C-alpha positions in Angstrom: -0.1 0.2 -0.1 2.9 2.4 1.3 4.3 1.6 -2.2 1.0 2.5 -4.5 0.7 5.6 -2.2 4.6 6.5 -3.6 4.1 6.0 -6.8 0.9 7.9 -7.0 2.1 10.6 -5.3 5.5 10.4 -7.8 3.0 10.2 -11.0 0.9 13.6 -9.6 4.2 15.3 -8.9 5.3 14.3 -12.5 1.8 15.8 -14.2 1.9 19.0 -12.2 5.6 19.6 -13.0 4.7 18.7 -17.1 1.4 21.5 -16.9 3.1 23.7 -15.3 6.2 23.5 -17.9 4.4 23.5 -20.5 2.5 26.6 -19.1 5.3 28.1 -19.0 6.4 28.2 -22.5 2.9 28.7 -23.1 3.3 32.0 -21.7 6.4 32.9 -22.8 5.7 32.3 -26.6 2.0 34.5 -26.5 3.4 37.7 -25.2 5.0 37.9 -28.8 1.5 36.6 -30.6 -0.2 39.1 -28.2 1.9 42.3 -29.7 1.8 41.6 -32.9 -2.0 41.5 -32.4 -1.7 44.6 -30.9 0.2 46.2 -33.1 -2.1 44.9 -36.2 -5.2 46.3 -34.5 -3.2 49.5 -34.1 -2.4 50.0 -37.1 -5.5 49.0 -38.2 -7.3 51.7 -36.2 -4.8 54.1 -37.5 -5.4 53.9 -41.1 -9.0 54.0 -41.0 -9.7 56.3 -38.4 -7.0 59.2 -39.3 -9.3 60.3 -42.6 -7.3 60.6 -45.8 -4.0 60.2 -46.5 -1.5 61.0 -49.8 1.2 58.7 -51.6 4.4 60.6 -51.0 6.3 57.7 -52.0 6.1 54.9 -54.0 9.5 53.1 -55.9 8.2 50.4 -57.8 11.7 48.7 -58.5 13.9 51.3 -58.8 11.5 53.5 -60.8 10.2 56.6 -58.8 6.3 56.8 -59.6 5.3 58.5 -56.5 3.3 61.5 -59.9 1.2 58.6 -60.9 -0.8 59.4 -57.5 -0.7 63.3 -56.9 -3.6 65.1 -56.1 -5.2 61.7 -55.0 -6.6 61.0 -51.2 -6.7 57.6 -49.7 -9.6 56.4 -47.5 -9.0 53.4 -45.4 -12.5 52.4 -44.7 -13.5 50.1 -41.5 -15.2 47.8 -43.9 -12.4 46.9 -45.4 -13.1 49.4 -48.7 -10.0 51.3 -50.4 -11.1 54.4 -51.7 -9.3 57.0 -54.3 -10.5 59.8 -55.6 -8.6 63.6 -56.7 -11.5 65.3 -57.0 -13.0 64.0 -60.5 -11.9 60.4 -60.5 -12.5 58.0 -57.9 -10.9 54.2 -57.9 -12.2 51.5 -55.6 -9.8 48.5 -53.9 -9.9 46.6 -51.2 -7.6 46.9 -48.1 -6.7 44.7 -44.6 -3.9 44.5 -41.9 -3.0 40.5 -41.4 -0.1 39.2 -39.2 2.1 37.1 -41.4 2.1 33.5 -41.1 5.7 33.3 -41.6 5.9 35.7 -38.7 7.6 33.4 -36.5 9.8 31.6 -38.7 13.5 33.1 -37.0 12.4 33.0 -33.6 13.9 30.5 -32.3 17.4 31.2 -34.4 20.2 33.7 -33.2 20.7 37.0 -34.9 24.5 37.0 -33.6 25.0 33.2 -34.9 27.7 33.3 -37.9 27.8 29.5 -38.2 24.5 28.3 -38.1 22.9 29.7 -41.3 26.6 29.9 -43.5 25.0 27.2 -46.3 22.2 29.4 -46.5 21.2 31.4 -49.6 19.6 34.2 -48.1 20.7 36.7 -51.2 19.4 34.4 -54.2 17.5 37.6 -55.7 20.2 40.4 -54.7 21.4 42.7 -57.0 24.1 45.2 -57.3 22.3 47.9 -57.5 19.9 46.9 -54.7 22.6 46.6 -52.8 24.5 50.4 -53.9 20.8 52.1 -53.6 20.5 50.5 -50.1 24.3 51.3 -49.4 23.9 55.0 -50.5 20.6 56.0 -49.5 21.4 56.0 -45.7 24.2 57.8 -43.8 26.3 56.7 -40.9 26.4 53.2 -40.9 27.8 51.6 -38.2 29.1 48.1 -37.2 27.4 45.6 -35.8 29.6 42.6 -35.8 32.8 42.3 -37.3 34.1 38.5 -36.9 37.3 37.6 -37.9 39.5 34.7 -37.0 37.0 33.4 -34.4 37.6 37.0 -32.6 35.0 39.7 -32.5 36.1 43.3 -33.3 33.1 45.2 -33.3 33.7 47.2 -29.9 36.4 48.4 -30.8 35.2 49.9 -34.0 31.6 51.5 -31.7 32.2 54.9 -32.7 33.4 54.2 -36.1 30.5 55.6 -38.9 30.6 54.8 -42.5 29.2 56.2 -45.7 28.8 55.0 -49.2 28.7 57.0 -52.2 27.2 55.7 -55.6 30.8 56.3 -57.5 32.9 53.8 -55.1 34.0 56.1 -52.3 34.0 55.7 -48.3 34.2 58.2 -45.7 34.8 57.0 -42.0 34.4 59.1 -39.1 35.4 58.5 -35.9 34.9 61.7 -33.4 38.1 63.7 -35.0 39.5 61.3 -37.2 38.3 60.5 -40.6 39.7 58.0 -42.9 38.9 57.9 -46.9 38.4 53.8 -48.7 36.5 52.7 -51.5 34.2 50.0 -52.4 33.1 47.9 -55.1 30.3 45.4 -55.8 29.8 42.8 -58.7 27.7 39.5 -59.3 24.5 38.8 -58.6 23.0 36.9 -56.1 24.8 35.0 -53.9 28.4 35.5 -55.5 28.2 39.2 -54.8 31.9 40.1 -54.2 32.1 43.4 -52.5 35.5 45.2 -52.2 36.6 47.2 -49.4 39.5 49.5 -49.3 40.4 51.5 -46.4 44.1 52.0 -46.0 43.7 53.0 -42.6 41.6 50.2 -41.5 43.4 46.8 -41.8 40.0 44.6 -40.4 37.7 46.1 -43.0 40.0 45.2 -46.3 39.0 42.3 -48.1 36.5 40.9 -50.7 33.7 40.0 -49.0 30.9 38.0 -50.4 27.6 39.4 -49.5 25.1 37.4 -47.5 21.8 39.2 -46.4 20.0 42.2 -46.9 17.4 43.1 -44.3 15.1 45.8 -44.5 12.6 45.6 -42.0 11.3 46.9 -38.3 12.7 50.7 -39.5 16.8 49.4 -39.5 18.8 48.1 -42.5 22.0 45.4 -42.1 24.1 44.3 -44.8 25.7 41.5 -43.6 29.1 40.2 -45.7 31.2 37.1 -44.9 34.3 35.6 -46.0 34.0 31.9 -46.5 31.3 31.6 -44.4 33.6 32.4 -41.1 34.7 36.0 -41.1 32.0 38.2 -41.1 30.7 42.1 -41.1 28.0 43.0 -40.8 26.6 47.5 -40.9 23.7 48.4 -39.8 21.6 51.3 -40.0 18.7 52.6 -37.8 17.4 54.2 -41.2 15.8 52.0 -44.5 16.0 53.8 -48.1 12.3 55.8 -49.0 13.7 57.7 -45.5 12.1 55.0 -43.6 13.0 56.5 -39.8 12.4 54.2 -37.3 9.3 51.9 -36.5 6.7 50.9 -33.7 6.0 47.2 -35.0 7.2 44.2 -34.1 7.4 40.8 -36.0 5.9 40.8 -39.5 2.8 42.6 -40.1 1.6 42.6 -44.0 -0.4 45.4 -45.1 -3.0 44.2 -47.8 -4.0 46.4 -50.6 -6.1 45.5 -54.0 -6.7 47.3 -56.8 -8.2 45.6 -60.1 -7.4 48.8 -62.2 -6.5 51.0 -63.5 -3.1 49.8 -64.0 -1.0 52.3 -62.2 -3.4 51.4 -59.1 -2.9 47.6 -60.0 0.9 48.4 -59.0 -0.3 49.1 -55.4 -1.6 45.6 -55.2 0.7 43.8 -53.1 1.2 42.1 -49.4 3.4 44.9 -47.9 5.2 44.2 -45.0 5.0 47.0 -42.3 8.0 49.2 -41.6 6.7 51.2 -39.6 3.3 53.4 -38.9 2.3 56.8 -36.7 -0.6 58.4 -36.3 0.6 60.9 -39.9 2.7 58.3 -41.5 2.6 54.3 -42.9 5.7 53.3 -44.8 5.6 50.1 -46.8 8.3 47.8 -48.5 7.9 44.7 -51.1 10.6 42.5 -52.0 10.1 40.7 -55.0 10.7 36.8 -54.7 10.9 36.9 -58.9 13.6 39.4 -59.7 14.4 40.5 -56.2 13.4 44.3 -56.5 12.1 46.3 -53.3 9.6 48.3 -53.6 8.7 51.2 -51.1 5.3 52.8 -50.5 4.5 55.8 -47.9 1.7 57.1 -47.0 1.2 60.5 -44.9 -1.5 63.0 -43.3 
């Protein structure tokens, strides 16, 4: 009898422990989902309750087509209808805010793990033009990661700011010090080679391979590698299109649909949200076909 009581007690304790762990894991996952839902609801309310919006930037695969929507006001109605009107012409479509089904895909991976994703092709559709647009549109890049021969050096360059020009120039500033150099990119996809030369900063002088370009949540990252081991990652708090920070977390889609006319149909997309305020909504879409980057900004 005592043995049976002991076994029953052990079983009860085990079940309670499993239940506790399950609840704890659930509690750890819920805040992220809850935050995503809160962000999505906030964006939905912002778009639908703040009157008429105007398009102040529309970059379609590198081409500025903002002028196609001059004088048009866009109204995001609570019933999901989207109305554009310029006083004489009305165009109707639909809109919605949703949480991306893939938003948690990266939740278990570490952004600082330089070896776990070495064999992952993260830049299948990258182009030299895309890299040039990203790295020259934002100023004052800083070193987020610099790993050479398994040693970390980013702390040694915490006060350094890198500025890249489209003609291949680099200016690096650190307090009152200034260093001049050059950069050059060639190739396509996962074989884009980036040659960096800053004579007085030997740790950066190398031919790097472009590993990834990230443009999410109001920040930009350009990740470079050498043989999957050495790593250089530049980071910036801006993104192309003058995106200046963001309040969204995770992947939130701002879905727009216009059947016609053709210029409005170009707005049809499941846009990723970069940032949103009461007076500004900034969106981005990277094409899976040609790697082009589209940018769309609504303002009041």
